[in-house]
N, C-alpha and C positions, 0 to 999 in steps of 0.2 A: 547562284547557287543561296548566299546571304539572305534570300526572301524567304525560301523554304525551309532556311535554319530558324529564323524568326518567327516564321510562323507556327512552327512545329514549338519553339519554348514558350509561345502562349497557351498552347493547348495542352501542352505538357509540362513542363516546369524547366528547371535547370539542371537538376540530375539526370532526366534522361535524353536531354537534349544534347548532354556532355557524349554519351553514347549512340547517341545518332550520328553526329558530325564525320566522321568514317565512311559510314554509308552514303551517305550525301554529299560528300565530296567524290568518292568512288563513282556512283550514277550520273555525277553532271562532267564527268572529266573522260572516264575508262570507258568507262560505259553508258556512255553520252551519243548512244544508236538508235536510231527508231526503222523497225518492222512498217513497210506501206502496204495499207490493205485497200482492196478495190471489192466493191459487190455490185454485182450486175444487176441492176433495178429491174431489168425484163424478167432475171430469173430468179423470184422470191417466194418463199412462201406466207400464205396470207394468215394474219393475225388469228389465235384462238377467239373462235365466238364466244367463249363462256370469261372471257376477258374481264376478270373483277378489277382492273385498277382504271384510273382515270389518267388521259395525256390532254393537258393543255399546252398549246402554243401559241407564245407572244409574238408579236412582233413587232411590239413599239414598247418603248418604255413607259408610257401612260398605260398600257396595259397591262402590267405586275400589281398585284397587290400586295399589301403590307407585311403576310406570311410570304410569299415568293421572293419579295427581295430581301427579305431577311435570310434567306435559306441562299440566296446569292451572295450575300455579302458576308455572310457566317466567320467568324474568326479571320477576320481581316480589317482594315484602315475603310469605315464608312464610306466617307467622302472620295476615297479612291478607288476603292470598289464602283460608286456609283457613276464615275465619270467611265471607267471603264466599258460600264452598261451604256452607257450612251454614246461610246464612241461606236461602238459595237453594232450598236440597232441602225445608228448612224451609217453605217457600211453595208446595210441590208442585212445581217444577223437576225436568225430567231432561235429563240430557247424552246427548248420542250421541256415539261413538269410531269413527273411521273408522280400521282397521287394515290393516296388512300383515305378514307374516311377523316376528309379535310387538312389531311396532314402531307406536308412535303417529303417524298422519299430519295427524289433525287432528280437529277436535271441530264441535259445534252445540247450543247448550239450546232447550228447549222448555219452556213454561209453559201451560196452560189458565186462560181466562177474565181470570185476573186478574195483570197481567203485573208482574214486578218492580219495577220505576218507573211511574210514570204514563205511560199511554198516549194517544196521539194523540184515542182514542175508547173506549168501551165495549166489551169483547166478550162475548160469549156462550159459556154450558155449553159450545157446538159449535166454539169457535174453540179457537185456537192460537197463540200469536206464538213464533215463532222469532229468538233473538235470538245474540250474541257466537259469529257462527261464523268459524273460522281454519283455516287448512291452513295447515299449520306452513312456513316461507320456502323449506327445502330439498325438499320436493315441489309444490310451486306451479307452474304450465304444463302441467298434464299432464290439467286437469279435472276435479281430484277433487273441488271443490267442488260441482260438478254433482252428481257420482256419490252424494256424501254427503247432500245434501240432497235429491235423488229418492229414495232409500229410505227416508230419514226421513218423508216424505210418504205413503208408501205405507204403511208402520208405522203413520202416524197415521190413516190413512182405514180401516184394519185394526182401528183402535179404535175407531171410531165419528163420528172428525172429522169437521166438512164444509167448515171453510175455515183455511188458515193464513196469517198475515199476517207481514211481514218488511220491513223500511225500510231503506235505505242512503243513505248521505251524496250529495250531490249532487254530487261529484268525482268519486264512487269508481264510474269509467266501465266498471272492469272488471267489478265484481259486479253492475250494470247488467244488462250485458250474459249475466252468466251467469244469473241470474233471467231474462229474456227469453228464453234458450234452453228454461229449463224450463217454460216457458208461465206464469208468475208474470205478472199483470193489471199494473197503476200506476194506483193510485184516488185519488193525490191528492200532493200537493206540501206539505210543510211545517215548519214550526221549532217547539219547545215553549221558552219563558222561566219558569224558576223565579224570582217576586218574592214575597218575604215568605208564607213557606211553602205558598206555592200554585204551581200548573203553570198556566199558560196556552198557547191552539195560534194559532197564526200560518198561515192557510190561504192559496196561491198559486193563481190561476185556473186550474184544471184544463186549460184548455184551452192554455196556459202550455209545458206537458210535453210534450216532443220524444220520439219514439223508440216 
């Protein structure tokens, strides 16, 4: 939770941060639940033939150029972020960049079978976990998240994967609407709790989920 507050402070300053703390606390405690979504990659809509954006996938840290690197470490500690990047690539994660006119508009990460951090349930060799997706503030409100994720889903299907999983916080209604439009299906509602070097998953009743 404190990392989120520090990041917000660096961007917005002291005054706005003070007003933001109650929201961050609430989301990190009482609302720290996630909707889990699954997409059957055998049942997918092709991307638009008039696709006017570029999607670049990078599989190794050495493939990332300076512009892409800056977009990933934006608003964070450079050394810490670069260490995290190397760790993710070492574990087999890919990062997909959405670009237009040479500008990076956003990105999303994917990894097969074994997520970077303990997941809610085991995944198979044919499963992919999508995580840390972000469209930068100046480009939001244009449906770019759906464009990027849909393109990634097609790429994963072509690579032989069968299912893609992603989760979003219970309070993130905008992301939930975006995932629903892309035909992701809700498969559960849960939270993770880390105690004594172990991660415990607490599930909610599936019939409590709306939408």
